[in-house]
C-alpha positions in Angstrom: -158.8 -33.3 46.0 -157.4 -35.6 49.2 -157.7 -32.2 51.2 -161.6 -32.5 51.0 -161.3 -36.2 52.1 -159.1 -35.1 55.1 -160.9 -32.1 56.2 -164.0 -34.3 56.8 -161.5 -36.1 59.3 -160.6 -32.9 60.9 -157.2 -32.5 59.3 -155.6 -29.4 57.5 -153.5 -31.0 54.5 -151.8 -27.7 53.7 -151.3 -26.9 57.6 -149.6 -30.3 58.1 -147.7 -30.2 54.8 -146.1 -27.2 56.1 -144.8 -28.7 59.1 -143.1 -31.5 57.4 -139.3 -31.3 57.5 -137.9 -32.0 54.1 -135.1 -34.7 54.6 -131.5 -34.0 52.8 -131.3 -36.8 50.2 -127.8 -35.6 48.7 -126.2 -38.5 50.6 -128.5 -41.2 49.4 -126.6 -44.1 47.5 -127.4 -43.5 43.7 -128.5 -46.8 42.2 -128.1 -47.5 38.5 -131.8 -48.0 38.7 -132.7 -47.8 34.9 -130.3 -51.1 34.2 -132.4 -54.0 35.4 -130.1 -56.7 36.6 -132.1 -59.5 34.8 -130.5 -62.2 32.5 -133.0 -62.9 29.9 -131.1 -66.0 29.1 -133.0 -67.8 26.2 -134.2 -71.2 27.1 -135.1 -73.9 25.2 -135.7 -77.0 27.4 -136.6 -77.5 30.8 -135.5 -81.3 32.0 -136.9 -83.5 34.7 -140.0 -81.4 36.3 -143.0 -82.1 37.9 -145.8 -79.9 36.6 -148.6 -78.3 38.0 -151.9 -80.2 37.5 -150.2 -83.3 36.7 -149.3 -86.5 38.8 -146.7 -85.4 40.9 -144.8 -88.8 40.8 -144.0 -88.1 37.1 -141.5 -86.0 35.9 -141.5 -84.2 32.4 -139.1 -82.4 29.9 -140.7 -79.2 28.4 -139.4 -77.9 25.0 -139.7 -74.0 24.3 -139.5 -72.3 21.0 -140.2 -68.7 20.2 -141.5 -67.8 23.8 -144.0 -70.8 23.9 -144.3 -74.4 24.9 -143.9 -76.8 21.9 -144.1 -79.7 23.5 -144.3 -81.8 27.0 -142.8 -85.5 27.1 -142.1 -87.7 29.9 -138.6 -87.5 31.1 -135.9 -90.0 30.3 -132.6 -89.7 31.7 -131.2 -91.6 28.9 -132.4 -89.5 26.3 -130.1 -87.6 24.7 -130.6 -83.5 23.6 -129.0 -81.9 21.0 -129.7 -78.4 22.7 -126.7 -76.5 23.9 -126.4 -76.8 27.4 -126.5 -72.9 27.7 -129.9 -73.2 26.7 -131.2 -76.4 29.3 -132.2 -75.9 32.7 -132.3 -79.1 34.8 -135.2 -79.2 37.1 -134.0 -81.8 39.4 -137.5 -82.9 40.2 -138.7 -79.4 41.1 -142.0 -78.2 40.1 -142.6 -76.1 37.0 -145.9 -74.0 37.4 -147.3 -70.8 35.7 -145.7 -67.5 36.8 -147.1 -65.3 39.4 -149.1 -62.1 38.7 -149.6 -58.6 40.6 -153.0 -57.9 39.4 -153.2 -54.6 42.0 -150.2 -52.9 42.8 -149.1 -49.1 43.6 -145.7 -48.4 41.9 -145.3 -44.8 43.0 -146.0 -45.4 46.7 -143.6 -48.2 47.5 -141.0 -48.2 49.9 -141.9 -44.9 51.4 -141.4 -46.1 54.8 -137.8 -47.4 54.5 -136.5 -44.8 52.3 -134.4 -42.1 54.2 -135.9 -39.5 52.1 -139.4 -39.7 53.9 -137.9 -41.0 57.3 -140.0 -38.0 59.0 -143.4 -39.4 57.7 -143.8 -42.0 60.4 -147.1 -43.9 61.1 -148.5 -42.9 64.4 -152.1 -43.8 64.3 -152.6 -46.7 61.5 -156.0 -45.4 60.0 -157.0 -44.4 56.6 -157.0 -40.9 57.2 -153.5 -40.4 58.5 -152.1 -43.0 55.6 -153.9 -40.5 52.8 -152.1 -37.8 54.8 -148.8 -39.3 54.9 -149.0 -40.3 51.3 -150.0 -36.5 50.2 -147.3 -35.1 52.0 -144.5 -37.9 50.5 -146.1 -36.9 47.2 -145.2 -33.1 47.5 -141.7 -34.0 47.4 -141.8 -36.8 44.4 -139.0 -36.6 41.6 -138.8 -38.4 38.8 -135.5 -40.2 40.1 -136.9 -41.1 43.2 -140.2 -42.5 41.6 -137.6 -44.6 39.2 -135.6 -45.9 42.1 -138.1 -47.0 44.4 -140.2 -48.4 41.3 -137.0 -50.1 40.2 -136.8 -52.1 43.5 -140.6 -53.2 43.4 -140.3 -54.4 39.9 -136.8 -56.0 40.3 -138.1 -58.0 43.4 -141.2 -58.8 41.9 -139.5 -60.5 39.1 -137.1 -62.4 41.5 -140.2 -63.8 43.3 -141.9 -65.1 40.2 -144.3 -62.1 38.8 -143.9 -61.8 35.1 -147.2 -59.8 34.6 -148.3 -56.5 36.7 -150.9 -54.0 36.7 -149.0 -51.2 38.0 -151.1 -48.0 39.2 -149.6 -44.3 38.9 -151.2 -41.4 40.3 -152.2 -38.6 38.1 -153.5 -35.0 39.7 -152.5 -31.3 40.2 -149.8 -32.4 42.7 -147.6 -35.0 40.8 -149.1 -34.1 37.4 -147.5 -36.6 35.2 -144.1 -37.5 37.3 -145.5 -40.9 38.3 -146.8 -41.5 35.1 -143.6 -40.7 33.4 -141.5 -42.6 35.7 -143.9 -45.8 35.4 -143.5 -45.7 31.5 -140.0 -45.6 31.8 -139.9 -48.3 34.1 -142.1 -50.4 31.7 -139.8 -50.0 28.8 -136.6 -50.7 30.9 -138.2 -54.1 32.0 -140.0 -55.0 28.9 -138.0 -58.2 28.3 -138.7 -59.3 31.9 -141.9 -58.3 32.7 -145.1 -57.5 30.9 -146.2 -54.1 33.2 -149.7 -52.8 32.5 -149.6 -48.8 33.3 -153.0 -47.5 35.1 -153.4 -44.0 35.3 -154.9 -43.9 38.9 -157.0 -41.2 40.3 -156.7 -41.4 43.8 -158.2 -37.9 44.8 -161.8 -36.9 44.1 -162.4 -35.4 40.6 -165.8 -34.0 41.3 -165.5 -32.8 44.8 -163.3 -30.4 46.2 -160.5 -28.0 45.2 -159.0 -29.3 41.8 -161.6 -31.9 40.9 -161.8 -30.6 37.4 -158.3 -30.0 36.6 -157.9 -33.8 38.0 -160.1 -35.0 35.7 -158.4 -33.3 32.8 -155.0 -34.5 33.6 -156.3 -38.0 33.7 -158.0 -37.7 30.1 -154.7 -36.2 29.0 -153.0 -39.3 30.5 -155.0 -41.9 28.8 -154.2 -40.7 25.4 -150.4 -41.3 26.1 -148.7 -44.1 24.6 -148.0 -47.0 27.0 -151.1 -46.3 29.2 -153.3 -49.7 29.8 -155.7 -49.1 32.3 -158.0 -46.2 33.9 -158.3 -46.3 37.8 -160.4 -44.2 40.1 -161.5 -44.2 43.8 -165.4 -43.1 44.1 -165.4 -43.9 47.8 -163.0 -40.6 48.6 -165.8 -38.3 47.0 -167.4 -36.1 49.4 -170.7 -37.6 49.0 -172.7 -40.3 47.3 -173.8 -38.3 44.4 -170.6 -37.4 43.8 -169.2 -40.9 44.1 -171.8 -41.9 41.7 -170.4 -39.3 39.4 -167.2 -40.6 39.6 -168.2 -44.1 38.5 -169.8 -42.9 35.4 -166.9 -40.7 34.6 -164.4 -43.8 34.9 -166.6 -45.9 32.9 -167.0 -43.5 29.9 -163.6 -42.7 29.6 -162.5 -46.0 29.9 -165.0 -47.0 26.6 -164.1 -43.8 25.1 -160.2 -44.7 25.0 -160.7 -48.4 25.0 -158.7 -49.1 28.4 -159.2 -51.7 31.2 -161.1 -50.5 34.0 -159.9 -50.6 37.8 -161.9 -49.0 40.7 -161.2 -49.2 44.0 -164.9 -49.6 45.8 -166.9 -50.0 48.9 -163.6 -49.9 51.1 -165.9 -50.0 54.1 -167.5 -52.4 57.0 -170.5 -50.3 57.5 -174.0 -52.3 56.8 -175.8 -48.8 56.9 -174.0 -47.9 53.7 -175.5 -49.1 50.7 -172.7 -50.7 48.3 -171.8 -49.2 45.2 -170.9 -52.1 43.5 -174.5 -52.6 42.2 -174.2 -49.2 40.9 -170.9 -50.2 38.8 -172.8 -53.1 37.2 -175.6 -51.1 36.4 -173.5 -48.4 34.9 -171.6 -51.1 32.6 -174.9 -52.8 31.4 -176.2 -49.3 30.6 -173.2 -48.4 28.7 -173.3 -51.6 27.1 -169.6 -52.7 27.9 -169.7 -55.9 26.5 -171.0 -54.7 23.1 -168.5 -51.6 23.0 -165.4 -53.6 24.1 -163.3 -56.5 23.2 -160.7 -58.1 25.6 -161.4 -54.8 28.2 -161.6 -56.1 31.7 -163.1 -54.6 34.8 -161.3 -55.0 38.1 -162.8 -53.9 41.7 -160.6 -53.6 44.4 -161.3 -53.7 48.2 -164.9 -54.3 48.2 -164.8 -54.8 51.9 -168.5 -54.2 52.2 -169.1 -57.1 50.5 -167.9 -59.1 53.4 -171.2 -58.5 55.2 -173.4 -60.2 52.3 -175.5 -63.2 53.0 -175.9 -66.3 50.5 -178.9 -64.4 49.0 -177.1 -61.3 48.2 -173.9 -63.2 46.8 -176.3 -65.0 44.6 -177.9 -61.9 43.6 -174.9 -60.0 42.5 -173.7 -62.9 40.6 -177.0 -62.9 38.7 -176.7 -59.2 38.4 -173.2 -59.3 36.6 -174.2 -62.1 33.9 -171.5 -62.1 31.5 -169.8 -58.6 32.2 -165.9 -59.6 32.2 -166.1 -58.2 36.1 -163.4 -59.6 38.4 -162.7 -58.7 42.2 -159.3 -58.0 43.8 -158.8 -59.0 47.4 -156.0 -56.9 49.1 -155.9 -58.8 52.2 -152.2 -57.2 53.6 -153.8 -53.7 53.1 -157.7 -54.7 54.3 -156.8 -56.5 57.2 -154.5 -53.6 58.3 -157.0 -50.9 57.6 -160.3 -52.5 58.4 -162.3 -53.0 61.5 -159.6 -51.0 63.8 -161.6 -50.2 67.1 -161.5 -47.1 68.4 -159.5 -46.0 71.6 -162.8 -46.1 73.7 -163.6 -49.7 72.7 -160.9 -51.3 74.4 -160.1 -53.2 71.1 -161.3 -56.5 72.4 -163.6 -57.2 69.3 -162.2 -56.7 65.7 -164.4 -57.4 63.0 -161.8 -57.9 59.9 -162.9 -57.3 56.1 -161.2 -59.0 53.4 -163.0 -60.5 50.3 -163.4 -64.2 50.6 -162.0 -65.0 47.1 -161.9 -69.0 47.5 -165.5 -69.0 48.5 -166.6 -66.6 45.8 -164.9 -68.6 42.9 -166.0 -72.1 44.3 -169.4 -71.4 45.7 -170.8 -68.4 43.8 -168.8 -68.7 40.4 -167.2 -65.1 40.5 -164.0 -64.3 39.0 -160.9 -62.5 41.2 -157.6 -62.4 42.4 -155.6 -61.4 45.6 -153.0 -58.9 45.3 -150.0 -57.2 47.1 -151.6 -53.7 46.6 -148.9 -51.7 48.5 -145.4 -52.4 49.8 -144.0 -50.4 52.8 -146.0 -47.4 53.1 -148.8 -46.2 55.6 -151.6 -47.9 54.2 -149.8 -51.5 54.1 -146.4 -51.2 56.1 -145.7 -55.0 56.3 -145.1 -57.4 53.6 -143.0 -57.8 50.5 -143.3 -58.1 46.7 -143.9 -61.9 46.6 -147.7 -62.7 45.7 -147.3 -66.3 46.4 -146.7 -64.7 50.6 -150.3 -64.1 50.1 -151.6 -67.6 48.7 -149.8 -69.1 51.9 -151.2 -66.3 54.4 -154.9 -67.2 52.7 -155.1 -70.6 54.0 -155.3 -69.2 57.4 -157.5 -66.0 56.3 -159.9 -67.9 54.4 -159.8 -71.2 56.2 -158.6 -72.7 52.9 -156.9 -75.9 53.6 -158.0 -78.4 51.0 -155.8 -79.6 48.1 -158.4 -77.9 45.8 -158.2 -74.7 48.1 -154.7 -74.7 47.6 -155.1 -74.7 44.0 -157.4 -72.1 44.0 -155.2 -69.9 46.3 -152.3 -70.3 43.8 -154.5 -69.5 41.0 -155.5 -66.2 42.6 -152.0 -65.2 42.5 -151.2 -66.7 39.1 -153.6 -67.7 36.1 -156.5 -66.1 37.7 -154.7 -62.6 38.3 -153.5 -62.8 34.9 -157.3 -63.2 33.4 -158.6 -60.6 35.4 -156.3 -57.8 34.2 -156.6 -59.3 30.4 -153.4 -61.2 30.4 -154.3 -64.4 29.9 -157.5 -66.7 29.3 -156.7 -69.8 31.3 -157.8 -69.9 35.1 -156.4 -73.6 36.0 -152.7 -73.5 37.2 -151.5 -75.9 34.6 -148.8 -76.0 32.2 -149.7 -76.9 28.2 -148.6 -77.1 24.9 -149.1 -73.8 23.5 -148.6 -72.0 26.5 -146.4 -68.8 26.5 -143.3 -70.1 28.6 -143.9 -67.7 31.6 -142.7 -69.9 34.5 -141.6 -70.7 38.0 -139.4 -73.4 38.7 -139.7 -74.0 42.5 -137.4 -75.2 45.0 -134.5 -75.1 42.9 -131.2 -76.4 44.7 -128.3 -78.4 43.8 -127.8 -81.0 46.4 -129.1 -84.0 46.7 -131.2 -85.0 49.7 -133.2 -82.0 50.2 -136.6 -81.5 51.3 -138.4 -80.6 48.0 -141.9 -79.5 47.5 -143.7 -82.0 45.0 -147.3 -80.1 44.5 -148.7 -76.9 44.4 -150.3 -78.0 47.8 -146.9 -77.9 49.2 -145.5 -74.7 47.7 -149.0 -72.7 48.8 -148.4 -74.1 52.3 -144.8 -73.2 52.7 -143.6 -71.2 49.6 -140.1 -72.1 48.8 -137.3 -69.3 48.6 -135.3 -70.7 45.4 -137.2 -69.8 42.2 -136.0 -69.7 38.7 -138.4 -67.3 36.7 -139.1 -67.5 32.9 -140.7 -64.7 30.7 -141.6 -65.7 27.1 -139.0 -68.4 27.3 -136.3 -66.3 28.5 -134.6 -66.9 32.3 -135.3 -63.2 33.8 -134.1 -64.6 37.3 -132.0 -67.4 38.1 -131.3 -68.8 41.6 -127.6 -68.8 42.0 -126.1 -72.4 43.0 
């Protein structure tokens, strides 16, 4: 369990939990959190929009039927429409682009730092061991109602930002058992018309070392047999030693194949050049288990992987060669990685800070690897900063990745949109473009009613300076509309 990992860092989990003051939550406001405030209004036409991937001087009318794009024609202001005005959105020259995606987000651990119920669990050190400890203490008091309430906040705010697809991690272990999973499945059902939510049953704690490991594996396998569970997730690096880490990887691949689930591993979360990256072992096991022959449309995502930021050019080419045609994508989690990785000890003075997060634009453009960038956590000890908007990460990525060109901006948008969807098996196209036949999952950016505004005309401008005003469509339904 987490206790084994923390013990190695000099922390007695049970002793710390016994000191925790459990806040009185009887006075907390009660939200109507199982009734999403989304319109789901059917849209048949979007008029006068600029389209991602096309000439920004041209505007278009996009017709939609049965949740998909049926036609794209040049906008003609004189052209009459037979459609009911109620089902038409007037774009006013705004940019229409594929919707956004959370390829990696933790549904059960969100907003712990801003929830009065957990007010006593505050950050003092800001390191990984403390984050794991605070989260373990919080999990001791999780309830279904609490999980639904915070999860509801995350999903609703994500939809408003433009997210119509996400992979939501929910922990399964001997402490929470199926609480997080039950809440996640209920939220998935509640938001089914507004957002495609993949539920990933996630083993955050060790499953081969420490007390409770055997029970943890049993609970995970039981979870994977539940309707609505789409992926299996695990965290090999929390095991006590490399042998157990490798067992964790073998087990995760085996059960993903057995139950036909996507595989998502938190991997190689360190900046230690002396440690052998486990990514090689994952690739070897996938080949040995004949992943491609045994699966169809089932993907593999490897998250964090900060150890890979120390690779040289030859190692990158070698990694690409080893992967071959395996459906492997990498998830960079910059908000968490930059907060957690490279923090110097107090004795070092803090002058030099080696920061590590996967350089996804370079990995894609130079080494033909696949990947995405993701929010990961919102408002907890692993990632106290940030919000539910993936586009914020793309904009931040201009500086993080030194990615300032037009093509860089397009790739950054893809990393939180089309490439992110492809990574988790929710789409095939990686280019952020709009075509006939596509699912009508879109964001209409910079929607304002008045003339003379400063409007963004291209994806490049949207990434540089993300607009707040967004209309969001999922399968041809308006699920979030900017108030005019």
